[in-house]
N, C-alpha and C positions, 0 to 999 in steps of 0.2 A: 885655810882651815883643815881640812882633812891629813895635814902634817903635824899637827898639835894636836890628834883623835890616842896618838899611841901617850904623852902626856898626861891626858885627862885621863885615861885607864888607867895609869900605873899613878897619879892624886887620889883615884876611887881606890884602887885598890888599899894603898898606908891611908886613905881616913876609914874604911870597916878594921883594919889594925890596929891604929893609932883606939876606933872605939870602945876595944875588947881588953887593951889592955887598964885603960881607966876606968874607975872607981865612980868617981862623982858622976850624981847623975846630972849635975846642972852643966859638970862641962860637956860628958856624953849629947846631952838636949843642944848646948851651945853647937858644939860640932858635926851633930847631925842637921839642923837650921843651916847651918853656914853650907854644907856641900848641898840639903836641896836647892838653896838660893843657886849657889854657884852650877851646879847640873840646869837648872832653868835658864841661865843666862846661855851657859854653853848651846845649847838646845835654841835658842831665840837666837842667837849668835851664825849656829850654824843654814838655819830660816831666810837668815837674810841674806847671808852671804848666796846661799841658792839664788833668793827674787831677781840679787843685783848677776850674778852671771846670766841668768834668764832675762833679762829688761837687756844688759852688750848683749846677749846675740839676738836676742827683735833688735834692736839698733842698728844692730850689723845686717841684718837681713832686708830692715828698712833702706840703706842705703846703700844694696846691690839691686834692688827693686827699684828704685828708683832712676842710676844710672843704667838698668834695662836698656838695649835695643835691639827689638829683634831684629834687623836686617842682620847685623851679626851673627847672634841666635840661630838665627834662620840658612846660614852658610856652612857655620858648626855643626850645624844640626842633618846639612843635608851633606856634609863631607861622611860627617860619620857613616849615614848611611851607604852611603858608599866603600866608605872602608868597609866594610859588611855584608856589602854585596846581596842588600837585603831592595826586597821588591813590600812596597807600600802596605800592602793585606800580611806578608811576614813581620814587618814590624807591627803592624799593630795587636798580629796573633801572638807575639810572643810578650805585649805592653797588657795581652787580659790576663791578667794573673791566677781567675777562677775558671779562666777555659770556659765562660757558656754563653758567650759567643758576642758579647757586649762591650764597650769599652766605657766604666766613669770614668768621671773630670778627675775621681784619687787616682786611679788606676793610669791615664794617662798620663798625671802630673810627675805623681812617683815614677814611671818608667823614664821622663823627662828628665828630672833628677836626679836618675839613677845613670841618666847617657855622660853626663857631663856637660 
């Protein structure tokens, strides 16, 4: 969809130039109507494309969640902590993004995702 945007922009510019060159009001009205319908279709197709991409991402996330193995994750996480030479207190301090001394669920999840 994004690759077609320059084509759409060029058509819009051509349509505007075309409107100015014709004196027939009914032809201008038809061109304007067709242009508006095309714009609506274009916008609806872009929105549908966005929805489909979101749905595909959601399905991929669900597939990853289904295959989640806590033991594997734990091994990777402990390896990461060991490589970073962190103590658990240092780790949680690093996870605390707003530095209020409390680690919220969101902060914890965000930090775990960022850790790989």
